C-alpha positions as CSV (number, residue, x, y, z in Angstrom):
1,M,-38.9,-105.3,-50.5
2,A,-41.1,-104.2,-47.6
3,I,-39.8,-103.9,-44.1
4,S,-40.8,-107.1,-42.2
5,E,-41.4,-107.8,-38.5
6,Q,-37.9,-109.3,-38.3
7,D,-36.5,-106.2,-39.9
8,L,-38.3,-104.1,-37.3
9,T,-36.8,-106.2,-34.5
10,H,-33.3,-105.4,-35.8
11,L,-34.2,-101.8,-36.4
12,R,-35.4,-101.5,-32.8
13,A,-32.0,-102.9,-31.7
14,C,-30.4,-100.1,-33.8
15,V,-32.5,-97.5,-32.0
16,E,-31.4,-98.9,-28.6
17,L,-27.8,-98.6,-29.8
18,A,-28.5,-95.1,-30.9
19,R,-29.8,-94.4,-27.4
20,E,-26.6,-95.9,-26.0
21,A,-24.6,-93.5,-28.2
22,F,-26.7,-90.6,-27.0
23,D,-26.2,-91.6,-23.4
24,A,-22.4,-91.7,-24.0
25,G,-22.4,-88.2,-25.4
26,D,-22.4,-89.1,-29.1
27,D,-25.0,-88.4,-31.8
28,P,-27.7,-91.0,-31.7
29,F,-26.9,-93.6,-34.4
30,G,-26.7,-97.4,-34.1
31,S,-26.2,-100.3,-36.5
32,V,-26.5,-104.1,-36.7
33,L,-24.8,-106.5,-39.2
34,V,-26.9,-109.6,-39.8
35,D,-25.8,-112.6,-41.9
36,A,-28.0,-114.4,-44.5
37,A,-29.3,-116.8,-41.9
38,G,-30.5,-114.0,-39.6
39,A,-27.7,-114.2,-37.0
40,V,-26.4,-111.0,-35.6
41,L,-22.7,-110.8,-36.5
42,R,-21.8,-107.4,-34.9
43,T,-23.3,-104.3,-33.5
44,D,-22.0,-100.8,-33.1
45,R,-23.0,-97.3,-32.2
46,N,-21.8,-93.8,-33.1
47,R,-18.5,-92.9,-31.5
48,A,-17.8,-89.7,-33.4
49,G,-18.0,-87.6,-30.2
50,S,-14.4,-88.5,-29.6
51,G,-13.4,-86.0,-32.2
52,D,-13.0,-88.5,-35.1
53,E,-16.1,-87.7,-37.1
54,T,-15.6,-90.8,-39.3
55,Q,-16.5,-93.2,-36.4
56,H,-20.0,-93.9,-37.7
57,P,-21.3,-97.4,-36.9
58,E,-22.1,-98.2,-40.5
59,F,-18.5,-97.4,-41.5
60,E,-17.2,-99.6,-38.7
61,L,-19.4,-102.5,-39.6
62,A,-18.2,-102.2,-43.3
63,R,-14.6,-102.3,-42.1
64,W,-15.2,-105.2,-39.8
65,S,-16.9,-107.2,-42.6
66,A,-13.5,-107.4,-44.4
67,R,-12.9,-110.5,-42.3
68,L,-15.8,-112.3,-44.0
69,P,-15.5,-114.0,-47.4
70,P,-17.0,-111.9,-50.2
71,D,-20.0,-114.2,-50.8
72,E,-20.9,-114.0,-47.1
73,R,-20.7,-110.2,-47.1
74,A,-23.0,-110.1,-50.1
75,G,-25.6,-112.1,-48.1
76,C,-25.5,-109.7,-45.1
77,T,-28.0,-107.0,-44.2
78,V,-26.9,-103.8,-42.4
79,Y,-29.7,-102.4,-40.3
80,T,-29.2,-98.9,-39.1
81,S,-31.1,-96.2,-37.1
82,G,-30.4,-93.6,-39.8
83,E,-29.8,-93.8,-43.5
84,H,-26.1,-94.1,-44.5
85,C,-24.3,-90.9,-45.2
86,P,-22.3,-90.8,-48.5
87,M,-19.1,-92.0,-46.7
88,C,-20.9,-95.0,-45.2
89,S,-22.8,-95.7,-48.4
90,A,-19.5,-95.9,-50.3
91,A,-17.8,-98.1,-47.7
92,H,-20.8,-100.5,-47.8
93,A,-20.6,-100.7,-51.6
94,W,-16.8,-101.1,-51.7
95,M,-17.1,-104.0,-49.2
96,G,-19.8,-105.7,-51.3
97,L,-22.3,-105.9,-48.5
98,G,-25.9,-106.7,-49.3
99,R,-29.2,-105.0,-48.3
100,I,-29.5,-101.9,-46.2
101,V,-32.5,-101.3,-44.0
102,Y,-32.8,-98.0,-42.2
103,A,-35.3,-96.6,-39.6
104,G,-35.0,-92.9,-40.4
105,S,-34.0,-91.3,-43.7
106,S,-31.3,-88.7,-44.2
107,E,-34.0,-86.4,-45.6
108,Q,-36.1,-86.8,-42.5
109,L,-33.1,-85.9,-40.3
110,S,-32.3,-82.9,-42.5
111,Q,-35.8,-81.6,-42.2
112,W,-35.9,-82.1,-38.4
113,R,-32.5,-80.3,-38.0
114,A,-33.7,-77.4,-40.2
115,S,-36.9,-77.1,-38.2
116,W,-34.8,-76.7,-35.1
117,G,-32.7,-74.0,-36.7
118,L,-29.6,-76.0,-37.3
119,P,-27.4,-75.3,-40.3
120,A,-26.9,-78.0,-42.9
121,G,-24.1,-80.5,-42.2
122,P,-20.7,-80.4,-44.0
123,V,-21.6,-83.3,-46.4
124,A,-24.4,-83.3,-49.0
125,V,-27.5,-85.3,-48.1
126,L,-27.7,-88.0,-50.7
127,P,-29.8,-91.1,-50.8
128,I,-27.8,-94.3,-50.6
129,N,-28.6,-95.3,-54.2
130,T,-27.2,-92.0,-55.5
131,V,-23.8,-93.0,-54.0
132,A,-24.1,-96.8,-54.5
133,P,-26.7,-97.4,-57.3
134,G,-26.9,-101.2,-57.1
135,L,-27.6,-101.7,-53.4
136,P,-31.0,-103.0,-52.2
137,V,-32.3,-100.4,-49.8
138,D,-35.4,-100.3,-47.6
139,G,-36.6,-97.6,-45.3
140,P,-37.7,-95.6,-43.5
141,A,-39.7,-97.3,-40.9
142,P,-42.6,-95.0,-39.9
143,E,-43.1,-97.1,-36.7
144,L,-39.9,-95.7,-35.3
145,E,-40.0,-92.1,-36.5
146,E,-41.2,-90.4,-33.3
147,E,-38.7,-92.2,-31.2
148,L,-35.9,-91.2,-33.5
149,R,-37.0,-87.6,-33.7
150,A,-37.1,-87.4,-29.9
151,L,-33.6,-88.8,-29.7
152,H,-32.2,-86.4,-32.2
153,R,-34.1,-83.5,-30.6
154,A,-32.5,-84.4,-27.3
155,A,-29.1,-84.4,-28.9
156,Y,-29.8,-81.0,-30.4
157,A,-30.9,-79.7,-27.0
158,R,-27.8,-81.1,-25.3
159,S,-25.6,-79.3,-27.9
160,L,-27.1,-76.0,-26.9
161,R,-26.0,-76.5,-23.3
162,R,-22.4,-77.1,-24.3
């Protein structure tokens, strides 16, 4: 399925949440959980800067979704500024959530980080469907690439000052 204008609206909200995460000192990631009717159920941003590196917004939304009946979870879409990592992909699949739409891919982020001289992260970069083969996934959104790259570049620059 192609990324629609409504998808882009939710992805832009994810980028704003990513900006909030950056402003709070965390890496710039944000996510939005939307039900089948298009209502926003919950939003979150990265909070891994507290020292708990598992506090990804995608993971938190998957955990929060446990309060929904399984059929409602299956109809939900998770929008996110960055493609799910393997941990978040697995959580999404275990909870039986529906479609994932991301603004920037893990591969893009890996390439940006490498171009800035950063080492690879501690977890393999895997596409969502490698971890969770049956999930419907759409992304990236080229319209948001430059904004995301700038946010991640700023996070990298900040890390050099620490």
